[in-house]
Backbone as a ProteinNet text record, in pm:
[ID]
protein_1_A
[PRIMARY]
XXXXXXXXXXXXXXXXXXXXXXXXXXXXXXXXXXXXXXXXXXXXXXXXXXXXXXXXXXXXXXXXXXXXXXXXXX
[TERTIARY]
11366.6	11277.1	11098.5	11030.3	10907.9	10836.1	10676	10561.5	10452.8	10319.4	10232.4	10227.8	10228.5	10275.2	10370.2	10521.7	10545.4	10749.1	10849.5	10937.5	11032.3	11169.9	11333.7	11443.9	11498.1	11690.8	11753.7	11742.3	11792.9	11877.5	12036	12129.3	12035.8	12017.4	12004.3	11869.1	11795.2	11691.9	11711.2	11818.3	11906.3	11970	12053.2	12131.9	12012.9	11922.3	11810.6	11786.6	11674	11620.5	11752.4	11902.9	11986.4	12059.7	12001.9	12014.2	11940.5	11903	11693.1	11663.4	11773.9	11747.7	11891.1	11932.1	12045.5	11998.7	11967.1	11910.1	11787.3	11679.9	11531.3	11542.1	11652.2	11577.6	11579.5	11696.9	11716.3	11755	11648.8	11656	11685.8	11685.4	11732.2	11841.3	11896.5	12044.9	12120.2	12086.8	12179.2	12141.4	12027.4	12013.8	12099.3	12183	12244.9	12369.6	12380	12587.6	12573.6	12499.8	12429.5	12493.7	12552.2	12627.9	12484.8	12380.2	12194.6	12206.5	12217.5	12162.5	12310.7	12352.6	12499.5	12454.6	12437.2	12382.2	12288.6	12196.6	12047.4	12104.8	12117.8	12163.4	12270.7	12405.3	12469.1	12346.8	12258.6	12160.6	11974.1	12038.6	11953.5	11770.5	11837.7	11678.4	11686.2	11700.3	11729	11567.1	11508.8	11451.3	11340.5	11338	11226.8	11261.5	11373.1	11372.7	11300	11262	11171.8	11036.2	10952.3	10846.3	10890.1	10987.4	11047.4	11020.7	11029	11093.8	10923.5	10848.2	10680.9	10618.4	10621.3	10549.7	10452.1	10356	10183.7	10085.2	10174	10095.7	10004.2	9977.8	9915.2	9779.8	9676.3	9614.8	9582.8	9613	9595.4	9746.8	9733.5	9828.2	9739.5	9790.5	9741.4	9847.2	9769.2	9800	9777.2	9811.2	9734.5	9695.3	9537.8	9486.2	9439.4	9438.3	9398.2	9406.4	9538.4	9543.4	9535.1	9480.9	9384.9	9446.5	9470.6	9519.5	9408.4	9461.1	9345.7	9354.4	9352.2	9324.3	9321.5	9349.6	9341.6	9329.3	9261.1	9223.8	9338.7	9423.9	9498.8	9429.5
8443.4	8557.6	8450.4	8469	8368.6	8458.7	8448.2	8448	8329.7	8356.2	8304.3	8375.5	8509.8	8535.2	8545.8	8553.4	8618.9	8530.7	8487.6	8445	8439.6	8470.7	8516.3	8425.4	8427.1	8396.1	8508.8	8601.7	8703.3	8782.9	8823.4	8857.8	8996.9	9118.1	9184.1	9265	9081.3	9113.3	9139	8960.6	8965.9	9066.9	9193	9250.6	9371.9	9393.6	9474.1	9474.8	9263.7	9238.6	9273.5	9236.7	9234.9	9461.1	9520.9	9643.8	9737.8	9674.8	9702.8	9627.8	9585.4	9478.4	9627.2	9612.9	9675.5	9809	9876.6	10069.2	10042.9	9957.8	9989.1	10081.4	10051.2	10120.6	10225.1	10290.7	10470.8	10514.2	10411.7	10512.5	10664.4	10790.4	10865.8	10893.1	10819.5	10816	10734.3	10635.2	10546.6	10617.7	10684.8	10790.3	10918.7	10919.6	11008.9	10977.6	10893.3	10829.7	10815.7	10902.6	10821.5	10954.3	10883	11008	11116.5	11040.6	11134.8	11216.5	11198.9	11251.4	11378.6	11367.9	11484.9	11565.1	11476	11662.1	11686.8	11635.7	11700.1	11800.2	11787.8	11885.9	12002.5	11990.9	12091.1	12126.9	12110.2	12196.7	12250.2	12273.4	12245.7	12201.2	12083.6	12005.7	11862.5	11855.5	11758	11776.8	11844.4	11928.5	11806.8	11733.7	11618.3	11462.3	11453.3	11348.7	11307	11308	11304.8	11253.3	11299.9	11326.6	11161.3	11156	11054.5	10849.9	10919.5	10771.9	10786.1	10833.1	10878.3	10664.6	10598.4	10430.2	10495.2	10358.2	10415.2	10528	10650.5	10750.7	10772.7	10680	10606.4	10505.5	10510.3	10419.8	10346.5	10440.5	10441.7	10401.4	10324.2	10362.9	10346.3	10446.9	10475.9	10349.7	10309.8	10264.6	10328.9	10173.4	10244.6	10084.8	10095.9	9968.7	10002.2	9940.8	9979.8	10086.6	10202.1	10316.9	10397.8	10388.9	10498.7	10461.6	10607.8	10615.7	10539.5	10436.2	10400.7	10388.4	10451.1	10442.6	10311.6	10231.3	10099.1	10108.1	10141.3	10122.6	9948.1	9997.2	9881.4	9798.3
8415	8432.3	8414.7	8512.8	8394.2	8499.3	8440.6	8485.3	8452.1	8412	8400.3	8214.2	8238.1	8117.6	8037.9	8097.9	8039.7	8080.5	8003	8048.6	7942.6	8004	7918.3	8055.7	7912.1	7983.3	7891.1	7896.6	7807	7921	7870.5	7961.8	8022.8	7946.5	8016.1	8061.7	8072.7	8200.1	8344.7	8348.4	8421.1	8429.2	8396.8	8415	8509.3	8433.1	8495.7	8630.3	8637.4	8726.7	8868.3	8855.4	8960.2	9001.2	8895.6	8872.7	8983.3	8966.5	9059.4	9196.3	9207	9350.7	9427.7	9337.2	9485.3	9499.5	9314.6	9390.2	9446.7	9424.7	9481.5	9571.3	9675	9771.9	9875.7	9746.4	9711.8	9588.1	9492.5	9357.5	9365.4	9389.3	9413.3	9461.6	9504.8	9487.9	9443.9	9326.7	9302	9123.5	9100.1	9013.8	8979.5	9127.4	9178.7	9119.2	9086.3	9077.9	8875.3	8832.2	8633.1	8555.2	8490.7	8382.4	8315.4	8305.5	8249.3	8411.5	8477.5	8593.1	8596.4	8614.9	8564	8500.4	8361.8	8276.6	8275.3	8334.4	8375.5	8465.4	8543.2	8662.1	8553.5	8463.8	8414.1	8387.6	8306.1	8243.6	8327.4	8471	8533.4	8518	8427.8	8442.6	8531.7	8626.9	8690.6	8839.8	8836.9	8879.7	8884.2	8736	8689.7	8760.9	8815.5	8865.3	8954.8	9025.9	9187.9	9099.9	8969.2	8936.3	8849.1	8760.8	8751.4	8766.7	8923.4	8954	9049.4	9027.2	9159.9	9050.3	9125.9	9126.8	9176.6	9110.8	9081	9036.5	8959.3	8947.8	8893.1	8832.4	8754.6	8762.6	8675.3	8683.9	8470.9	8444.2	8308.6	8203.9	8091.4	8023.7	7878.1	7789.9	7655.4	7585.1	7439.7	7364.6	7273.6	7139.9	7021.3	6963.8	6910.1	6894.7	6737.2	6654.7	6527.4	6473	6464.1	6453.8	6550	6648.7	6738.9	6854.4	6934.2	7027.4	7185.1	7281.3	7338	7487.2	7568.3	7749.8	7781.5	7890.3	7938.7	8015.5	8087.5	8284.7	8371.3	8432.4	8463.6	8567.9
[MASK]
++++++++++++++++++++++++++++++++++++++++++++++++++++++++++++++++++++++++++

């Protein structure tokens, strides 16, 4: 994986990209296979999955700069 800003040959990055290529067309269906989803469902907490899978929900990503929380507009 590489871009003008970043490059890696890390095995975990390659594995994550491969998983994404498999799951991206049906994220909820893919997540339902996971053990973590099963644990959330058993506790009645799986109603947050849809929101957690929402893409492009915000145009701000907060970060800490000089020990102060800053909102960064993308």
